N, C-alpha and C positions, 0 to 999 in steps of 0.2 A: 187711907188706907185699901181703901175699896180700889183706888185708883194704882195702887203699888200690882194688889192682884191681879187687878186686867192687865197690865205690861205682862206677868209671869204668865199668865193663859198665852197670850199673845206670842212670846218664845217659843212656848212650847208647841203651838200652831206652827211656825218657820222650821222649828228643827223636823218637824214631823213631814213638811213639803220639802226639804231639801232629801229626807231619806227616800222619799217616794221617786225624785224625777231628776235629781244630780247622779249619775252613775259612780258607783263606787271605785277605788282606785285599785290596779291589777293584783292580784298577787299568787303567789308562787305555788305551783300546783306538784303532789309528790307524782312522781314519774313512776309509770308502770312499766312491764316489759310484756311484748308480744313477739310468742316464737312463731315464724313460719318455717314451713318446711318447703325447699325449693320445687317450684311446680305446684305449689299445692295452694290451695284458697281457705281463707275464714272468713267470719262474720261475724262480727262484733255489734252487740247490742248495749244501747245505753238505755240510764234510768232518766233523760235528760235530751229537748229536741235541741238537736243539732242544725245552727245557723250558718255555718263555716268550718270547713276543714283546710288542713295544711302539711304536704309533704316536704321533709329536707328535701328527698330525692326520689323523684318518680322513674326513673330508671331501674333502682333497685326492687321499689315496689307499686303496683297500679293498684288505683282506690277509684269505688263506684261506690256512692249513695244511692242505697236502694230505696231508703225512706228517712223522716226526720229522726228518728230512735235505729237504726239499721244501716253499717257501714260494711262494703265486701272488701277486703285486702287479699290481694293475689302475688307471692312471691316470683319475680322475674330473675334475679340475680343476686349471689351470694355477697351478703355484707348487713349494715345496719344503717338506719335511719331514724328519724324523729316524724310522730305523727302528732297535730296538733290540734282541739275541738274545741269550737267556740260555740257557746249558746247566751241568747240574749245580750250581745255584743261582751261577752266576758270570756276570760279563758277558763274552760272549763274541766278540760282535762288534757295530762300530755302521757305520751306512748312511747317506750323506746322500741320499735320494730327490729326484729333480728330476724333474717332469713339465713337459715341452715341446710347443708344436705341432707339428701333425703337416705336417711338411716334404714328406713323400712325395708329397703329393699339389698341394703348391704347388710343387714342382719338373715334376713331371708337366705341371702345364699352361703354365706357362713356356715348356717344350720342345716342347709343340702350338703354342701360340698364335706363339711365336717363335723357330722351329727355327733361324734362321740365328746365335742370340745364343749364340755355346758360351762367351763370360766371366763368365759370371753365378755367383756363389757366394752359396749359400742356407745361412746359419749360423743356429745359436739359441742366446741368452743369455740364460738363465734364464725368463721370462715373453716373452721379446721375440724378436723375428725382425731377423736383420742380413743385410742385400742388399750382396754387396762384389764389385769387378769393375768392366768399363766394359761400357758398349752404343753400338751406333752410332749412336742417333741420339735426339733428345730424346722424339719417339713412342715410341720401344719403353721409353724410360726411365716414362713417365707409365706403359705400358701394366701393366709390371712391378711400380710401387708401386700400381696398382690391384685386381693380384692378390693382394699382400700384405698389405694391407689386408683385401682378405677373408676372409682366412687368419688374420690377426691383427690386430684392429680396436686402432687407436691406439696400436700394439705395435711399431710396424716402425720400425727404423734403416736408413736410407738412407749407406749409402758408396759408391754408384756413383757413376761420371764418365762421361762422354761423348765418344766419341771423334769426329774430323775438325773440320771448318768449323762451328761456333755460332756468327756473327757476322752478321749478314742487313743490309744498307745499301739503303734502297729511297728510290730516287727516284720522285716525285710532280712531273709536271707539269700548271698548271692553267691553259688558255687560253682565253680568251673575246676577240672582236668584238660591239661592240654598236649599233646604226646605228639612229638617230632621225631622223624629218621632221616639221616643225610648220609648220602655216599658220592665220592666225589673221584673222580681217576682220570689224569690226564696227564701227559708229558711233555716236555719242551725241550728243543736242544739246541746247541750253538757251534761251530765250530770254525776257530780262527786260524788261519795261515799266516803264513809272510804276504803271502800278495793272493789272498782269498779269504772271503769269507762266508758263510752258511748263517741264518735263522730260519728256527723254528718258534714262531706268536701263536699258538692256536689258542683261542679263549682267552686271550690276555693274560695268559698264567705268570708272565715275564712282561716286562719293559724295559726298553732300550734307551741308555739316553745317548744322542748324538753328540753331544758338547762332549764330554768325557770318553766315549766308547766304549761305554761299561754296560751290562747287563744291572737291572735292576730287578730283586725280587721282590713281588707283593704277599702278600697275607697268605695266598692260597696254596703257594709253596710250601710241603713239610719234607722234601727230601733234595739236596742239589749236590751236585761232585763234579768233578776235574779228573782230564788226565791230561798229561803234558806228555810230547814227541819231538825234540827238536826245538821248531819254528810254529809248530800247529799245538791247539790248544782246542780240547774237546769238551763244553759244560753241557751237564747233563739237568737237566728239573724235574721233578717228579710230583706231581697233586694228588696222592693217596689221604681219605680219610672216609671214617665211620663213626658218624656223630649219633647219638640217642639223648633226647631231652623231654624232659616232662616238667610239669608246672601245675602248681596245685593253688588252687587261689580259693579264700574263705572270707566273705565278709559280711557283718551281721550287725548293720545299722536299726536303731532302735529311735522313737520319736515320739512323743505326745503332745498332742494339742486339743482345743475346745473346740465342739461340732461345728462346722461351718468354717472354721478358721484357717487358714494354709499355716503352713509349718515346713521349715528348710534347715537343714546343719548339712556342713561341709567338713571331715577328716581329713586335711592333706596338706596341698601347699600352692604354691603359684611359680609359675616355671615361666621367666624372663624371654620375651621372643624381641630380636631388633625389627625395627621396622626401616627400612630404610625410606629416607625423605625428603625434602627439597634441599637443593644446593649442597649435597652428599651429605648432610647429617642422618643420623640414624638415632631414631626414635625407640624406645624399649615399650612392649607391650606384655601386661601379665596373663597368662593363661592359668585358671585352674584344673586341676589336677586331685584324684585321691578318691573317699568314700564318700558320696554325698546323697541324699534323700530326701525330696522334695511331697507333700501328697499335702489334697484337703479331704478331710473325713466329714461328712453328715449322717446324723443319727436320724433312719428316719422312723414313721410311724410304726411299722410291722417288727423292729427290731433288728432291723438290718442296717449295716454300714455300708454306706457309698461313699467308694474309695476313687478319688484320681491321684493315682501315684507316680510317681518320677525317680525311680531308683538310678543311681549310675555311680560306676567304680573304673575311674582312669589311671594309672599308672606311666612312666616314662619310659620308652622305647629307644633305648642309646644306640639299637645293631641296625635301623633305621633313621640315624640322625641325618641331617641336611646342614650343609653349609649358605651360612648368610651373612654376607657384610664380611667374613672371615671369622663368623661364630661358629661354633658346632651347635647346633640347635637338635633336640633329641625329637621326636615323634612322641605324640600321646596314643595309648593305645586304649580306649574307649568300650564299656558295657553298659549299655544305655538304654529304658526302658521307657516305656509311656502310655498309659493305658487306663481305664476304670473299670472297675469292676464292684459288685455287692457281696458281701460275705456275712455271715453272723457274728456273734461275739465268740472269739476264740477259734472259728473256721480258718481254715489256710485254703491261700489260691496260690497254683502256679500262674505265675503271668507272664513269664517268658521262659522258653526253652531252644538249646542251638544242640545240632548235631551235623557237626562239619567235617568231612575228609576228603582230603585234596591232596592228589598225585604231580608230580609234574618231573619229567624227566627230556633232558636235554641231552644232543651228543651232537660232536662238531668235527667232523674232518676233511683230511686235505683230500678234495678228489682224485681218485685213482690210489691215489698211495694210502689213504687208510682205507680200502676196502682189503688188502694185501693181508692175509693170514699171518698171525705173530708179529709179522714187520708194520701192519698197520698199526698196531697200540702206537707207535710212535709220533705217527700222522693224526691221532685221535683226540679225544677232551670229551670225558662224560660227568655228568651229574644226576643224579638222586632225590627229590627229594618227596616225604610223605608227611602232613600234617593231620591229625583228628583233635579235636575239640569236641568237650559236650560240656552245656553250660545250662544252668535251671535259676531262675528268680523265683522266692518262694516269700508271699506275702501274707501276714497272719495278724489280724486286727484284736482289741480287745477294748471292752468300756474299760475305762480304769476310774480308780477312787484313788483318793488320799488315804496314806498312811503312815502310821506312827513312825519317825525316823529311828525312836532309840530303838525300835526294834526290827529294824534293818541293818543287813550287812553289807559291808563295801570289798571293794575288791584289794584295798590296800589293809583290813582286819589281817591277823594275825603275823605281819610284817615285825621283825623286830632286827635291828641291827646287831651285827657280829659283834663281839668283843674280840681283843687282840688274842686273848689263848683259843677261841673257837675260830676265828680267823684264820692265824697262823700255824695251829696246834690241829684243828678239825677239818679247817677248810672254810671256804664262804657259803657253800649249799648247807651246814650242817647250821651255823649261823643264820641263813634266811630263814629257816622253819623256826627253830626254837621252840620251846614248850606250848608255844598260843596256835600250832596248829592244829587242823581240828578234821576227821575224818567224816564224810557224809555218809550217811546209811545209803546202803545201794550200791557203792561207788564201785567193789567189787565187781560188778555186773557191768560196769560202765555205764550204770546212767544214775543223775541224781535227781532226787525231788526239785521241783520247781520252786524258785525264791530262793534258792541256797547256793551258797558259796562252797565250788569245789576248792581245796586248798592241797599243796603237795604236804605227804607226809616227810618229806626229807629234801628241803629246799628248792632245788629247780626239777627233780623227778618227781615223777606221775603226774594225776592228771590238771588240769588246770579250766578257769572259765568261771564267770558269773553270769546269772540268770535274774531278770526283773521281776520283783513280784507279782505273782499271779491275784 
């Protein structure tokens, strides 16, 4: 019995010796996180004596052991690495060291530049900078993003939202009046006999066809006559014209877009233009024309609206057409403006204006004979052209809000298809109006309330138009 007790005591002593002198196996440690700011330093105090240290990457973080219980870390580059500490030959602690951008300077800059923006949060996530919260307008949003990009290039996550109304509706009015006056007076004549011929072709009012030995009248000739006696024929061609022209053009494009974005539209078409190609081939190129509008609107912090606006009105002009590869191609008459302005909600700005007054007079005379009184009219041709144009481009900006479609009116409201009795007995106009027509208050004075549709009381007669809701 005594022998068994001795053996038991011996085993206990051996186990105690093994605990004291045989190293215990390595065990996993809970990983802690150390956040370092780029270019900043941090001192780590340990509750054990450090016998050995190891960094997975010595380029991201530099380390200096100040004492067995103090370690000095400095962040050199953005990124993350692992720091391992040993004590008495065992792993004592493991840290994930993350080097983040210096956000103190960014926060201070945002506060100094935009002191009224109190709802901006600057967060760090690894190498990235995260912006959260909301700003008052898109102008401040652009400024915050610019500051963040300077602090962390290409590593900015934008989660900011913009408060307030950020839809801008633009109304553009292009109004033009053009007046033209044309006066022409010219005489051509020809005398043809059996053995002689005399021609007067001043200012090319007529053309002589040598193959058929006949005169061809041009579009300028307004009067011609002939006198024959025996074998002699005398022809007389007169170009006499007085023309007055008046052109009125009014275009009102309207478009809405989000602040900071661009919007454009075109109401018109495309005209095919033949383009000569290689080997005698003809390609077709299409040129747009019509009423177009393109603009970029930004709501500023002061409540002003910054506009980069490009209105354009163009139309086909067949009076100045050219011939290309056997095709008659019209020219495109264009009114275009491109500018940047700032204006408040509901304010208007004249961004373009034109007053043009041109005068042209030509006189073609036969030398000597054209100076003879009275008779000289037969040897001269004169034309006089005067053009006056007035053009105004007016821009109005509105901060737009969504509206209830059920309470809005449309240009097609009030239309009723005429019945057979209305069409054949009372006419189409009565059927167009019907009983659904309405009379706008104040229409008798020529002005309708904003946001209303002006409909005719009887078909096509009366005022018309549609205004956008305010």
